[in-house]
C-alpha positions as MATLAB code, in Angstrom:
seq = 'MIVVTGSTGNVGRVLVRALAEAGERVAAVSRRPSGMPEGVTHHRADLADPQSLRPVLDGADALFLLVAGAGEHLNPQGILDVARAAGVRRVVLQSSQAAGTRPESGSHAPLRVLEDAVRGSGLEWTVLRPGGFASNAFAWAETIRSRRTVAAPFGDVGLPVVDPADIAEVAAVVLRKGEHAGHTYELTGPAPITPRRRARAIGEALGTPVRFVEQSREEAREQMLRFMPEPVVDGTLAILGEPSAAERRVSPDVERILGRAPRAFAEWARRNADAFR';
ca = [
      -9.279  165.322 -184.127;
     -11.319  163.431 -186.724;
     -15.112  163.712 -186.710;
     -17.051  160.710 -188.069;
     -20.707  161.162 -188.974;
     -22.915  158.095 -189.355;
     -20.736  156.525 -186.682;
     -23.067  153.656 -185.743;
     -23.625  152.266 -189.265;
     -21.955  149.443 -191.154;
     -19.111  151.710 -192.307;
     -18.961  154.290 -189.527;
     -18.732  151.782 -186.687;
     -15.687  150.073 -188.238;
     -14.118  153.403 -189.188;
     -14.364  154.757 -185.648;
     -12.674  151.641 -184.299;
      -9.930  151.724 -186.952;
      -9.112  155.363 -186.255;
      -9.107  154.832 -182.482;
      -6.792  151.830 -182.830;
      -4.466  153.985 -184.953;
      -4.186  156.418 -182.050;
      -6.349  159.165 -183.517;
      -8.586  161.350 -181.370;
     -12.099  160.637 -182.647;
     -15.488  162.291 -182.179;
     -18.339  160.011 -183.256;
     -21.554  161.634 -184.448;
     -24.960  159.995 -184.699;
     -28.500  160.549 -183.530;
     -28.193  157.741 -180.982;
     -25.081  156.477 -179.142;
     -24.115  152.830 -179.495;
     -21.075  151.035 -178.062;
     -18.188  153.391 -178.766;
     -14.584  152.215 -178.286;
     -12.729  153.436 -175.233;
     -11.505  156.997 -175.647;
     -14.004  157.921 -178.385;
     -16.444  160.683 -177.534;
     -19.997  160.491 -178.852;
     -22.056  163.507 -179.864;
     -25.706  163.717 -180.846;
     -26.178  165.785 -183.992;
     -28.355  165.847 -187.077;
     -26.877  166.609 -190.498;
     -30.219  168.133 -191.466;
     -29.403  170.851 -188.900;
     -25.851  171.994 -189.750;
     -25.661  174.196 -186.658;
     -25.974  171.099 -184.458;
     -22.519  170.099 -185.751;
     -20.827  173.307 -184.610;
     -19.782  172.180 -181.100;
     -18.611  168.798 -182.430;
     -16.440  170.233 -185.182;
     -14.724  172.861 -183.050;
     -11.026  171.990 -183.107;
     -11.394  169.148 -185.622;
      -8.906  168.649 -188.445;
     -10.897  166.231 -190.614;
     -14.514  165.245 -191.239;
     -15.933  161.986 -192.582;
     -19.255  162.848 -194.150;
     -21.725  159.991 -194.479;
     -25.364  160.773 -195.194;
     -28.439  158.596 -194.829;
     -30.069  157.588 -198.106;
     -29.288  159.938 -200.964;
     -29.051  163.017 -198.742;
     -32.014  164.671 -200.426;
     -33.040  166.644 -197.292;
     -29.625  168.131 -196.528;
     -28.070  171.541 -196.980;
     -24.569  170.567 -198.170;
     -23.289  174.120 -198.267;
     -24.480  174.727 -194.723;
     -22.646  171.637 -193.437;
     -19.417  172.606 -195.196;
     -19.643  176.239 -194.083;
     -19.881  175.100 -190.458;
     -16.954  172.714 -190.954;
     -14.751  175.358 -192.542;
     -15.597  177.928 -189.856;
     -14.648  175.391 -187.174;
     -11.189  174.934 -188.687;
     -11.683  171.622 -190.488;
      -9.066  171.223 -193.243;
     -10.001  167.885 -194.809;
     -13.348  166.299 -195.724;
     -13.915  162.756 -196.960;
     -17.350  162.124 -198.469;
     -18.909  158.692 -198.815;
     -20.970  158.993 -201.982;
     -22.062  156.200 -204.330;
     -20.738  154.581 -207.486;
     -24.003  155.475 -209.221;
     -23.289  159.175 -208.790;
     -20.646  158.620 -211.451;
     -22.051  155.771 -213.541;
     -25.588  157.179 -213.836;
     -25.251  160.968 -213.877;
     -28.672  161.308 -215.514;
     -30.476  159.331 -212.810;
     -32.714  161.301 -210.464;
     -32.233  158.726 -207.710;
     -28.667  159.892 -207.041;
     -28.969  163.576 -207.944;
     -28.691  164.736 -204.287;
     -25.392  162.877 -203.923;
     -24.048  164.583 -207.036;
     -25.018  167.944 -205.500;
     -23.196  166.937 -202.323;
     -20.119  165.875 -204.299;
     -20.083  169.207 -206.144;
     -20.352  171.099 -202.858;
     -17.461  169.143 -201.333;
     -15.249  169.699 -204.380;
     -15.999  173.418 -204.326;
     -15.660  173.838 -200.577;
     -12.086  175.090 -200.516;
     -11.186  172.191 -198.191;
      -8.928  169.263 -198.996;
     -11.430  166.705 -200.265;
     -11.664  163.044 -201.213;
     -14.801  161.359 -202.566;
     -15.393  157.644 -202.027;
     -17.840  155.982 -204.413;
     -18.625  152.450 -203.205;
     -20.723  150.094 -205.281;
     -23.365  147.828 -203.762;
     -22.708  146.797 -200.160;
     -22.238  143.179 -199.090;
     -24.217  144.145 -195.990;
     -27.356  144.673 -198.081;
     -27.721  140.920 -197.565;
     -28.859  141.678 -194.006;
     -32.252  142.328 -195.654;
     -32.438  138.561 -196.137;
     -31.756  137.733 -192.489;
     -35.340  137.139 -191.356;
     -36.264  134.709 -194.147;
     -32.937  132.894 -193.837;
     -33.431  132.476 -190.097;
     -37.055  131.379 -190.373;
     -37.152  129.461 -193.679;
     -33.541  129.155 -194.932;
     -34.740  131.021 -198.038;
     -33.691  134.131 -199.951;
     -36.061  135.901 -202.356;
     -34.482  138.455 -204.685;
     -34.695  139.640 -208.300;
     -32.098  139.197 -211.052;
     -30.667  136.041 -209.536;
     -27.947  135.568 -212.135;
     -26.783  139.165 -212.585;
     -23.408  139.628 -210.929;
     -22.024  142.808 -209.339;
     -18.744  143.270 -207.408;
     -20.325  144.137 -204.057;
     -17.980  145.694 -201.519;
     -17.450  144.803 -197.864;
     -18.287  147.867 -195.691;
     -15.173  147.082 -193.644;
     -13.082  147.771 -196.746;
     -14.815  151.123 -197.223;
     -14.061  151.970 -193.595;
     -10.403  150.986 -193.878;
      -9.989  153.056 -197.047;
     -11.664  156.011 -195.308;
      -9.306  155.653 -192.338;
      -6.312  155.939 -194.663;
      -7.518  158.919 -196.677;
      -8.652  160.808 -193.566;
      -5.139  160.576 -192.146;
      -3.035  161.125 -195.280;
      -3.162  164.305 -197.308;
      -1.829  162.683 -200.484;
      -5.355  161.490 -201.300;
      -6.749  165.026 -201.515;
      -8.444  165.829 -204.797;
      -9.136  162.193 -205.699;
     -12.362  160.282 -206.323;
     -12.078  156.561 -205.574;
     -14.460  153.832 -206.712;
     -14.666  150.984 -204.201;
     -15.786  147.468 -205.176;
     -15.283  143.872 -204.150;
     -12.817  141.526 -205.894;
     -15.223  139.951 -208.392;
     -18.846  140.099 -209.554;
     -21.130  137.790 -207.572;
     -24.805  137.071 -208.271;
     -27.614  137.126 -205.688;
     -27.979  133.360 -206.159;
     -24.303  132.854 -205.352;
     -24.497  135.231 -202.380;
     -27.319  133.161 -200.915;
     -25.197  130.039 -201.410;
     -22.234  131.690 -199.683;
     -24.375  132.511 -196.649;
     -25.540  128.898 -196.566;
     -21.928  127.735 -196.672;
     -21.088  130.066 -193.788;
     -24.004  128.597 -191.818;
     -23.221  125.016 -192.768;
     -26.717  124.490 -194.159;
     -28.270  125.075 -197.617;
     -30.110  128.332 -198.280;
     -32.710  128.137 -201.041;
     -32.867  130.949 -203.611;
     -36.256  132.066 -204.988;
     -36.147  134.552 -207.848;
     -38.566  137.447 -207.571;
     -39.987  139.278 -210.546;
     -39.011  142.911 -210.936;
     -42.549  143.909 -209.986;
     -42.489  141.820 -206.799;
     -39.154  143.297 -205.754;
     -40.338  146.821 -206.515;
     -43.476  146.424 -204.419;
     -41.415  145.144 -201.504;
     -38.773  147.889 -201.747;
     -41.372  150.667 -201.943;
     -42.330  149.868 -198.349;
     -39.117  151.447 -197.073;
     -37.488  153.364 -199.956;
     -38.595  156.394 -202.035;
     -39.824  155.538 -205.522;
     -36.940  157.193 -207.448;
     -34.397  155.314 -205.325;
     -36.239  152.019 -205.835;
     -36.327  152.443 -209.604;
     -32.693  153.546 -209.728;
     -31.612  150.591 -207.590;
     -33.533  148.074 -209.683;
     -31.990  149.493 -212.849;
     -28.504  148.882 -211.444;
     -29.350  145.419 -210.128;
     -31.084  144.317 -213.314;
     -29.247  146.124 -216.100;
     -25.835  147.127 -214.735;
     -23.556  149.024 -217.067;
     -20.078  147.798 -217.921;
     -18.712  150.345 -215.436;
     -20.922  148.927 -212.671;
     -19.741  145.384 -213.378;
     -16.091  146.440 -213.404;
     -13.789  145.562 -210.514;
     -12.056  148.748 -209.408;
      -8.373  148.644 -208.397;
      -8.785  151.422 -205.821;
      -9.240  149.322 -202.661;
      -6.068  147.386 -203.392;
      -4.231  150.529 -204.477;
      -4.948  152.240 -201.147;
      -4.813  149.306 -198.723;
      -2.094  147.250 -200.409;
      -4.275  144.130 -200.457;
      -7.167  142.762 -202.450;
     -10.683  143.661 -201.315;
     -12.507  141.083 -199.216;
     -14.765  138.589 -200.975;
     -18.459  138.276 -200.151;
     -17.851  134.803 -198.704;
     -15.559  136.337 -196.091;
     -18.223  138.897 -195.170;
     -20.767  136.066 -194.866;
     -18.521  134.055 -192.534;
     -17.850  137.095 -190.361;
     -21.563  137.918 -190.090;
     -23.021  134.403 -189.997;
     -24.589  134.907 -186.562;
     -27.026  137.436 -188.049;
     -28.539  134.618 -190.143;
     -28.682  131.807 -187.575;
];
């Protein structure tokens, strides 16, 4: 059995479906159930309370570990102790590219702690480090629907954002195949794309122009502070505004694992166009 935490999110939902379609027995974990595929069992649990995972993990072979935010309120060792005691052999952690590209940054320090705990757990482990998500564009949905406008900073700074479906498909492979144990994979899209061009791609998917309005860094920071902790906001803006060469780089890992190129942002936009109508 494979246990998937964060099973109702942009990655977890697709991962659960991919594993079920591959014939795997799947236990989906989240705080609230939401539309599970036939044959998938749902369990309520909270990663902040490792003991709540005990009945879910009993008899499981593998665990997909996805944490909300940077995981700053978690006890990584407690989670892994429960998993190991339950008989789990393999753990796949969804971390973040910035855990590797910005090791000095406080915004991703909890993820680095989680990575270290996974690597030292005694389990077969794989760490996935995705870059920015294509699905972050959902934050623009309300203004696109109401005014056909996107407001964002750093309009002409390109990053190779990754489709969450690609992350899920990579996770499905590494959860099922032991040859990926001991590896850290960086997951990106096929090419850097700027916020301005992302807005245009959504407009093309809708069949109507979407206007791009460039925010100042200060305007973006004020907006982001309404729903993100200050260290995470500052770390995110640093990546968006002054990405390193490593953060601009297109990683070969998606294609290496899936045998195909990663999906472009335009494909994500077409698939999710209804969210912006």
